Residue, then its C-alpha position, 0 to 999 in steps of 0.5 A: m581774324k578782323n574786318l578790313s575796315t580796321y586795316p590801313a586804307d592805302q594797302f587796301h587794294q595791294r593786299r586784296m591782290k595778295g589774298i584768297g578770293g571766292s573765285d580762287i577757293s574752288a581751284i585750291m580745293g581741286v573742284n574747279p574744272w577750269k582753273s587749277p591750284l597752280d593757276v591760282y599760285l601763278d596769279k598771286v605771285g604776279e607770273s600769270e598772263p594778264l587776263q584779256d576781255n573777251f566775248p564770253m566775259r562781256l556776254g556774262r556781264a550782260m546776262e548778269v543784268t538780266l538775271r538781276e532784273s529777273f530776280a527783283e521782278l520775281h521777288e519784289s526785292f532789290i539787289e544792290h550791285s556789290t562795289d566793295d569786296l568783303m574781307m577778313i585778315f588772316e596772319d600775312g594775307i587776306f580772305y576776300h569775296h566780291p559777291d555779284g550782289v547783296i539782296e536787300n529787303l527780301l519780301s519785306s522781311g529786312l534780311s540781307l542775303l548774298w547773291e550770285a549770278k551764273s550762266s551756263s550751258r552745262y545742263g548736267a553740271w546743274k542737274v541736282g543743284p549748283p556744281p561743286e565750284v559754285i558751292a565752294q564759292c558761295q560758302w566762301g562768301l557766306m563764311i566771310s560775310e556771316l550772312p544767312k543764305c546765298v541765293v544763286s540765279l542761273s541762266l541755263g543754256s540762255r533758255e531757262y531761269r533757275e534759283f538755288e539757295i545755299l545755307p552755311d556749312k561751317s564744316m566746309w568753312a573750316e575745311m576751306a579756310m585750312a586749305a586756304s591758309k596752307f596754300w598761302e603760307c606754303n606755296v605763295l609766301l615761300h614761292d613754291p609752286p603747288d603740285p600739278s593737277g593734270s590740267d592742260s595749263d599745268r602742262v604748258w607751265l611745266d614745258e616752259a618753266f625748266d630748261e633741259s640738261e643731259t642728266v638723270a633726275p633722282l625721283s622720290p620714292t613716292l614718284v618711283e612708286l607712282g611711275a611703277r603703277r603707271i606702267s603696270e596698270d597702263t590699260i586702267l589708267k587710260e580710263y583715268q587720263g587725269l591721274r595719268d597726266e597728274t603723275d606725269q606732271m608731278i614727275m616733270k616738276e621733280m625732273g626740272d632741268h633733267s632730261a631723264a629719270a628712272g625707277d625700278n622698272f621704267k624710264v622717263i625721257w623729257k627732251r626737246p627734239k631737234d628744231r623743225k625745218t619746214l619749207d615756207k611756201k609764201l617765203l619760197r614765192e617771195v624768193m623766187f620772185y627776187e631771184g628771177g626763177l629757178s635756174e639750176g644754180k639758184i635751187d639750193n640757195i633758194m630752198e635754203q632761204a625759204t626754209v625756216e626753223s621752229e623750236q620744239k617743245r620737250r617731249f615726255l616719254f614714259k616707257e617700261v625697261d627690264n633694268a632701269s639705269 
């Protein structure tokens, strides 16, 4: 690996957008409750929806300013607002991190430390310290910057200020670097989506990614085994909905355009029902107005004009059978 300072400046932005950042690594490691590996993949290959600025994002930026000022007052230190990314080159991609700030002259010691600002109302998640997704982000920044410590300033429920210190964990660095490199080389560069994780966003992608054909998909032995276990342990799996959804989504991905699949004792149907016809009351009133009332000869015509069709999503049905075919 090498520092980006030796890399051509005109390719800086382009390569940054094609790398693995601090907000990506926790999802790749499977510890981010809001973002899946598939979400990261779609972002890197340019297939995700543009992120729209919203009120929580604006509130978070405003809270960052407050946290920065609170830390500076408590420690008589200055936090330099981070405008540049910290980067390392690895083969065909980049590891990068954009910290919220760098602490300068902590208690006149001359040390520089990473600083991250967080706002959360999840009291339970922070009960024993930063949650896994925050730890992963901070460790990623420490790995890239080689600074001795990361300080996290937290606004908890907009009522309480807390601070946490995260020290370097080189064993975690190695694990993250390996996972990120594998993700980049095997998924992004090969344009091969990672396996679904059971998240809602992954299901949305699966519903939209494939068409439907009247064919039966041959499932791999692993998914046949998972499907059989899903049937035999259905009661238990209800307590672990995440695992159940992940199995379903992995089968969906392997089915692709196929509308059916089967294992030894189960059958899978993934079909789109007929378009739904509904009566639009607003449209009905408009048609009645222009038609001049409900005379007997006009009723059928008016009802037809006021009926709208809506395309349905494919429905996933997993059921036990005696002899799957």
